[in-house]
LOTORTOR-101505 format. One line per 2 residues: their letters; for each residue x negated, y negated, z negated of C-alpha. Coordinates in Angstrom, 2 decimals, padded with zeros to 5 digits. Layout:
REM residues N
a) X Y Z ~ ...
This chain:
REM residues 283
my) -090.84 -102.20 -107.12 ~ -093.38 -102.60 -104.47
vs) -093.76 -098.96 -103.00 ~ -094.32 -096.71 -100.34
mt) -091.97 -094.47 -098.10 ~ -093.46 -091.10 -099.79
em) -091.66 -090.59 -103.23 ~ -088.61 -092.88 -101.74
lk) -087.71 -090.42 -098.92 ~ -088.97 -087.12 -101.12
ka) -085.85 -088.26 -103.21 ~ -083.98 -088.45 -100.62
nq) -084.71 -085.50 -099.22 ~ -083.95 -084.10 -102.55
nn) -080.41 -085.77 -103.09 ~ -079.46 -085.25 -099.40
ya) -079.38 -088.48 -098.66 ~ -080.69 -090.82 -096.50
vm) -082.37 -094.96 -097.21 ~ -082.23 -097.63 -094.72
ai) -085.15 -098.80 -092.71 ~ -083.78 -102.40 -091.18
nc) -085.83 -104.77 -088.22 ~ -086.93 -107.87 -089.60
fn) -089.10 -110.41 -088.28 ~ -088.96 -113.16 -091.11
ie) -088.62 -114.62 -094.27 ~ -084.57 -114.99 -093.55
ta) -084.12 -111.12 -092.47 ~ -086.12 -109.76 -094.86
ra) -084.70 -112.10 -097.68 ~ -081.00 -110.89 -096.60
vi) -082.05 -107.14 -096.04 ~ -082.90 -106.82 -099.74
ka) -080.34 -108.83 -101.18 ~ -078.00 -106.22 -099.68
ae) -080.19 -103.16 -100.78 ~ -079.59 -105.67 -104.34
le) -076.13 -105.29 -104.33 ~ -075.69 -102.42 -103.62
na) -078.51 -100.58 -105.90 ~ -080.37 -098.90 -103.34
pi) -083.80 -098.63 -101.82 ~ -084.77 -099.99 -099.02
ii) -087.31 -099.98 -095.66 ~ -088.23 -103.46 -094.18
nv) -089.59 -102.58 -090.48 ~ -091.62 -104.61 -088.58
vq) -091.85 -103.34 -085.06 ~ -095.17 -104.37 -083.17
eh) -093.97 -106.44 -080.96 ~ -092.18 -109.31 -083.38
ll) -095.80 -108.54 -085.09 ~ -097.83 -109.70 -081.97
nh) -095.78 -112.17 -081.10 ~ -094.09 -113.67 -083.97
cd) -095.30 -112.90 -087.70 ~ -098.28 -110.85 -088.13
sg) -099.03 -108.07 -090.40 ~ -101.18 -110.81 -092.60
li) -098.48 -113.42 -092.49 ~ -095.69 -111.06 -093.62
tp) -096.40 -108.86 -096.04 ~ -096.93 -111.77 -098.61
iv) -093.23 -112.49 -098.19 ~ -092.09 -109.03 -098.70
ki) -094.24 -108.69 -101.48 ~ -092.62 -111.80 -103.18
ld) -089.34 -111.14 -102.33 ~ -089.31 -107.77 -103.96
sr) -090.93 -109.07 -106.86 ~ -088.15 -110.96 -107.32
tn) -085.72 -108.08 -107.60 ~ -085.93 -104.61 -109.37
ik) -085.08 -102.40 -106.20 ~ -087.70 -100.46 -104.67
va) -088.95 -102.06 -100.91 ~ -091.37 -100.54 -098.41
ln) -092.93 -102.51 -095.51 ~ -092.96 -100.34 -092.75
fd) -094.86 -100.94 -089.57 ~ -092.45 -099.12 -087.44
hg) -093.42 -098.01 -083.63 ~ -097.26 -098.81 -084.38
qd) -099.03 -097.90 -080.56 ~ -102.30 -099.04 -081.36
vl) -104.69 -097.74 -084.01 ~ -106.45 -101.11 -084.82
ll) -103.30 -103.15 -084.95 ~ -102.25 -100.16 -087.57
kk) -105.54 -100.04 -089.57 ~ -105.34 -103.86 -089.97
ai) -101.23 -103.99 -091.06 ~ -102.65 -100.78 -093.74
dd) -105.39 -103.15 -095.11 ~ -103.09 -106.32 -095.08
gf) -100.61 -104.39 -097.17 ~ -098.29 -102.86 -095.59
ss) -097.21 -099.65 -097.79 ~ -095.83 -097.81 -094.41
vm) -096.67 -097.27 -090.92 ~ -095.04 -095.42 -088.00
vd) -097.57 -093.86 -085.88 ~ -095.83 -093.70 -082.23
as) -098.11 -091.89 -080.38 ~ -095.51 -089.38 -078.12
rf) -096.70 -090.94 -074.83 ~ -099.80 -089.69 -075.61
gl) -098.69 -085.79 -075.17 ~ -098.82 -083.52 -078.11
eg) -102.59 -082.97 -078.80 ~ -103.46 -086.94 -078.35
ni) -100.10 -087.63 -080.69 ~ -101.81 -085.01 -083.11
am) -105.21 -086.65 -082.84 ~ -103.95 -090.40 -083.29
tk) -101.27 -089.94 -085.85 ~ -104.11 -087.38 -087.83
ei) -106.86 -090.44 -087.70 ~ -103.43 -092.26 -089.02
vq) -102.80 -090.33 -092.16 ~ -106.63 -089.86 -092.82
ya) -107.02 -093.76 -093.25 ~ -103.71 -094.88 -094.62
hp) -103.53 -091.75 -097.76 ~ -106.44 -092.62 -099.42
kg) -104.97 -096.31 -099.63 ~ -101.70 -095.06 -101.16
vs) -099.90 -095.92 -097.35 ~ -097.35 -093.56 -096.62
ve) -097.06 -092.56 -092.72 ~ -094.53 -091.41 -090.11
ge) -095.19 -089.49 -087.03 ~ -092.92 -089.34 -084.12
ig) -092.47 -086.24 -082.14 ~ -090.09 -086.11 -079.44
cm) -089.52 -088.67 -076.80 ~ -086.42 -091.75 -076.92
ga) -084.98 -094.22 -074.27 ~ -083.68 -097.11 -074.01
te) -080.19 -098.27 -073.56 ~ -081.32 -101.32 -070.81
ga) -081.54 -100.16 -067.39 ~ -079.49 -097.13 -068.39
nf) -082.61 -094.91 -069.83 ~ -080.99 -093.07 -071.66
tv) -082.90 -090.29 -074.29 ~ -081.81 -087.15 -072.08
nd) -082.38 -083.55 -073.26 ~ -085.62 -082.70 -072.08
my) -086.73 -085.90 -074.52 ~ -085.62 -084.35 -077.35
tn) -087.69 -082.89 -080.40 ~ -089.15 -079.24 -079.78
pk) -088.91 -077.89 -083.30 ~ -091.78 -075.71 -082.80
ea) -093.67 -078.44 -082.23 ~ -092.61 -080.13 -084.73
lr) -093.71 -077.49 -087.20 ~ -097.23 -077.32 -086.07
fv) -097.35 -081.72 -085.77 ~ -096.38 -082.04 -089.45
re) -098.90 -079.32 -090.13 ~ -101.65 -080.40 -088.11
tg) -101.60 -084.23 -089.10 ~ -100.24 -084.50 -092.81
id) -097.54 -087.11 -092.26 ~ -095.37 -087.74 -095.14
al) -091.86 -088.38 -092.84 ~ -091.40 -087.40 -089.37
ai) -089.37 -088.90 -086.56 ~ -087.01 -086.68 -084.24
si) -085.34 -086.94 -081.02 ~ -081.88 -085.89 -080.86
gs) -079.35 -087.77 -078.90 ~ -079.65 -091.30 -080.19
sh) -081.38 -094.39 -077.78 ~ -082.79 -097.60 -078.92
gn) -080.94 -100.68 -077.66 ~ -077.25 -101.23 -077.51
yp) -074.99 -098.57 -075.88 ~ -072.47 -099.79 -073.07
kg) -068.92 -100.96 -074.76 ~ -067.17 -097.44 -076.35
mv) -070.13 -095.48 -075.66 ~ -070.96 -093.21 -078.77
pk) -074.39 -090.88 -077.90 ~ -073.45 -087.24 -078.68
fd) -076.44 -085.64 -081.07 ~ -077.61 -082.71 -080.94
fe) -077.04 -081.14 -084.78 ~ -077.92 -077.70 -083.83
rl) -081.54 -079.03 -083.06 ~ -081.88 -081.22 -086.15
kv) -080.63 -078.34 -088.99 ~ -083.50 -075.93 -087.19
ik) -086.25 -078.83 -087.39 ~ -084.87 -079.19 -091.10
el) -085.35 -075.78 -092.20 ~ -088.59 -075.29 -090.13
tk) -090.24 -078.32 -091.78 ~ -088.52 -079.05 -095.16
mp) -089.22 -082.74 -094.85 ~ -088.13 -086.40 -094.46
lv) -086.46 -086.50 -091.66 ~ -086.04 -089.64 -089.87
lh) -083.64 -091.16 -087.13 ~ -084.53 -093.95 -084.33
gg) -081.71 -095.59 -082.85 ~ -079.11 -095.91 -085.12
sg) -077.57 -098.80 -084.41 ~ -074.21 -097.70 -082.13
sg) -074.84 -094.29 -083.16 ~ -071.16 -094.25 -084.81
ed) -070.31 -093.69 -088.48 ~ -069.69 -090.05 -087.27
ni) -072.67 -088.82 -086.27 ~ -074.54 -091.34 -088.99
lk) -072.53 -089.24 -091.89 ~ -073.32 -085.94 -090.06
sv) -077.12 -086.74 -089.64 ~ -077.38 -087.55 -092.94
ky) -075.70 -084.30 -094.15 ~ -077.83 -081.79 -091.74
gi) -081.28 -083.88 -093.07 ~ -081.99 -087.12 -091.73
nk) -083.76 -088.82 -094.75 ~ -084.20 -092.59 -092.84
in) -082.44 -094.61 -090.85 ~ -083.74 -097.29 -088.46
vg) -081.14 -100.15 -087.53 ~ -082.33 -102.70 -085.76
cd) -079.85 -104.08 -082.44 ~ -076.66 -103.59 -085.20
fm) -078.39 -106.02 -087.70 ~ -079.78 -108.62 -085.28
na) -076.00 -108.40 -083.46 ~ -074.72 -109.80 -086.54
ni) -077.12 -112.20 -086.77 ~ -076.30 -113.34 -083.50
aa) -072.55 -113.05 -083.80 ~ -072.71 -115.60 -087.32
ik) -074.61 -117.79 -085.37 ~ -071.66 -118.29 -082.74
ar) -069.44 -117.95 -085.39 ~ -070.41 -121.42 -087.66
lk) -071.47 -122.74 -084.40 ~ -068.31 -123.05 -083.09
en) -066.80 -124.17 -086.54 ~ -068.80 -126.78 -086.92
pd) -071.25 -127.69 -083.71 ~ -073.25 -130.32 -085.37
in) -074.13 -127.93 -088.22 ~ -077.60 -128.87 -089.81
yy) -079.74 -126.33 -088.93 ~ -080.71 -125.52 -092.22
vl) -077.66 -124.36 -093.38 ~ -077.19 -122.63 -090.63
mh) -079.44 -120.17 -091.75 ~ -078.60 -119.90 -094.97
qv) -074.85 -119.53 -094.09 ~ -076.25 -116.76 -091.10
eq) -078.27 -115.21 -093.79 ~ -075.12 -114.95 -096.29
ds) -072.92 -113.74 -093.03 ~ -075.48 -110.97 -092.34
in) -075.74 -108.90 -095.36 ~ -072.65 -107.15 -095.26
lv) -074.09 -105.50 -091.81 ~ -076.38 -104.13 -094.46
ry) -074.49 -103.11 -097.20 ~ -072.17 -101.07 -094.31
yi) -075.35 -098.99 -093.59 ~ -076.34 -098.51 -097.19
kl) -072.43 -097.40 -097.90 ~ -073.20 -095.25 -094.97
sg) -076.49 -093.32 -095.56 ~ -075.19 -092.38 -098.89
sq) -078.41 -094.50 -100.58 ~ -075.92 -096.65 -102.72
nk) -076.98 -096.68 -106.69 ~ -080.15 -094.72 -105.34
n) -082.43 -096.89 -106.95
């Protein structure tokens, strides 16, 4: 059931729910995410960011791992290159078997963004690979460089971007940021902007920076048209919390046993987000 995001998100768009995309970087994280989806009978997207592909597990290595894990389940699984900023790396991931890629080219301005995204679409589509584009920018919680209003997605630019690139999904900026928010902080989302973009594009929309956004923001985002939700930090934090708890229980625990126990512990966080997204029993 190894698929691109195209039909997965088209179905989500038609039926008003979202598919979870969880950042992974090795067999343990990918296996935990796929197992969680299996338990919830939900489609799932394995996201791998460019930094992890470069420094830990390249596309030639992670692709067969995910494909084999997928072959042992009946869950629809997509493997997506998240925030790809390099054309050669994006094309390599496609050639290595990724079923989807996300082009992060908003830093090049609208014209440059359209040009780079269109180039990847033209390379990916003949190979059956879906493409997610991004219009608008997102800040990061690190250094308090949060997303501000002038970074939000311009609806008219979004429509032009979709029409000229031919993308399958559109990542938009409506108030979330990458990273861990300060304790107690919940970002404010611009839902009116989301409604306008949805009405104009009528296509699958993507929320980046889902971690720490709060249940109300997630539920309203799905209600008003978000069909893919990216979560990285919350999943990584769940793994860290599990490691600390297991080591506290048994400081002399065997590393092999620790890894397997942490993998099991992290599954619940993914199941929680699957339920929030509305994709439970939507496989």
